[in-house]
N, C-alpha and C positions, 0 to 999 in steps of 0.2 A: 583498586580501580582497574577496570578492563582497559587495556591499551588499544585494542582493536576488536571490533566485532562487526558482523555482517547481519543485516536484517532483510529478509525476503518478505515483500508485501504482495498480497494477492487480492484482486477484486474478482471474485468468482462470477462466472456466467456460463450459460449453455450456448450462447451465440458468440460472445467474445469474452475471453478471460484476460484481464489486465494484470501485469506484474511489474514490480519495481524492486531493484536491489540497492540497498543503502549500505555504504561502508562507513563505519564510524571509527575515526582515528583520534584517540584522546577523547575530546568532547566535541569534535567537529564532524558533522555528517556530510557525506558527499554521495551524489548519485553514481552508482557503478553501472547500472543498466536499467532499462525499462523497455517494455514491449507488450505485445498482445499475442494471444493464440486465437486465430480466427476459426470458428467452429461451424459456421452456417453452411459450409460446403459438404458437411456430413448430414445425411438425412436421419440416420439411426441415432437416437438419443444415447443408447448404451455405448456406441462407438465414440460419441463425443465425450462421455465420461472417461473412457479409456485414454483418449487423447489428452484430457486434462491431467489424469494420473501420470502418464508418461512425460508430459511437459514439466510438471512440477518436480518429478524425480530428476529429470535432466537439469533443471535449474539448481536443485540442491546439490547434485553431483558437480556442476560447474562452478558454483559460487561458494559452496560450503557455508551456508548461513548458520548463525548461532541460534536464530529464532525466526519463526514465521509469524507475521502479523496478517490477519485475514479479516476482511469485512464480513460482518454477520448479515444474513439475509434479513430484509425488512418485510413486514407484513403489508401486502398489497391487497387489492380487491380480488385478484385472480389466484385462487388457491393452487391450481395446477402449476402456474408459473412459479409460485413460491416453493412448491415441492421440488420442481426441477432445479431451481437455484440452490435449495438446500442440499440436493444430491451433489451438485457441482462443488459446493463448499466442502461437503463431507469427503468427496474423492480427493480434493486438493489437500485436506487435512490428513487423510490416510497416507497419501504419498509422502508428506513431510514426516509423519510418524514412522513410516517404513525406514526412514533414514535417521530416526531418533532426534528429530528437530522439534524443540518445544513450540507450542502454538499459543498465540494470544489473539483473542477475538475482540473486535471493536465494532460497535454500532455505527452506521453511516453518519448519524448525527454527531457522535463523538469525534469521528475522523474530521469532519468538516469544521467542527468547533475548534479542534486542536490546530488545524492548519490555517484557518481564516479568521477565527474568533466568532464565527457565526454558523450555527447549525443549519441555517437555511441557504447557505452559500451554493452557488451554481458550480457545476463541474468546471466551467471556464475560470471561475474565481479561484477554485482550488488549484488548477493548473498554473495560473498566474502567480499565486503565492509560492508554490513549489519552485517555479522557475526563478523567482527573485531570491528566495531564501537559500536555495541550493546552488545559485549561480549557474543555472543550466543555459548554455547558449541556445538561441532560437533554432539553430540548425538541428539540435538534438531533441527538440520538442516534437512529439508525434501528434498527428491530427486526431488519432483515436484517444479519447479522454479516458478510456478504460485503463490505459497504461499509466496515466498520471494518478488515477484512483488507486491503483496498486501501489504506486510509490507513496501516495498519501497515507496508506495504511502503515507502511514501514516507518514513515516519519512520525506519524501519530504514536507508534509504539516507542520510538526513540524518545519523544517528548514525555511519555508516561513512565519511562524507566531509566534509572541511573543517569539522568541528565542534570548536572548541577544547576543549569538555568531554570529547569522546571520546578525547582524548589522555591524559587522566588514567586511572588504573587504579582500578577499584572491584571489591569482592568480590561485589556484588549490588545489588539495588534499595535495600535498607535502608541500605547503605553510601553509595550515591549520594544518597539523600534526606537522610541526616545531614550530608553534606558540602555539599549544595546546597539548603538550606531555601528559598531565594528562587525556585527553579525548580519547586517542588512545592507544590500547593495541598492542604491537608489538610482 
């Protein structure tokens, strides 16, 4: 069993990239950091990609993650937007790979389901569940929900891998909370 591991979660974007760092000690996850990279101040799309690459490399160098969990782009109506999002995701992945960090990709639906129990949950609901589950003080919550989306990718990966709790079957969050009162702050 791994005593400590660090998971970097990324919510890729060409306007705002969200990230969260989760430190797992034993089987207890704790938020180490979360934030955003604001990219709308750069007009050049390729410069934005460079900034994404540089920021992910700096996050890897600072936190030394054992794994990267990244949200997969979802198909929307605008093909150009999806292509740009796919490029942002690819650049973030390349940055992690340049430092030999293994990558795990999760669909937005899977992340929302993992965190809230509902694939149709709002960003606000995801942020609220993260705050409760990880005991994040209100002062540390960011107004930019891309940051909590990045953290959600990391926590989703934690739930999907090597977590003794995830081997149990639950019918939803209420069932989980009733069977694990010590893990949920009310």
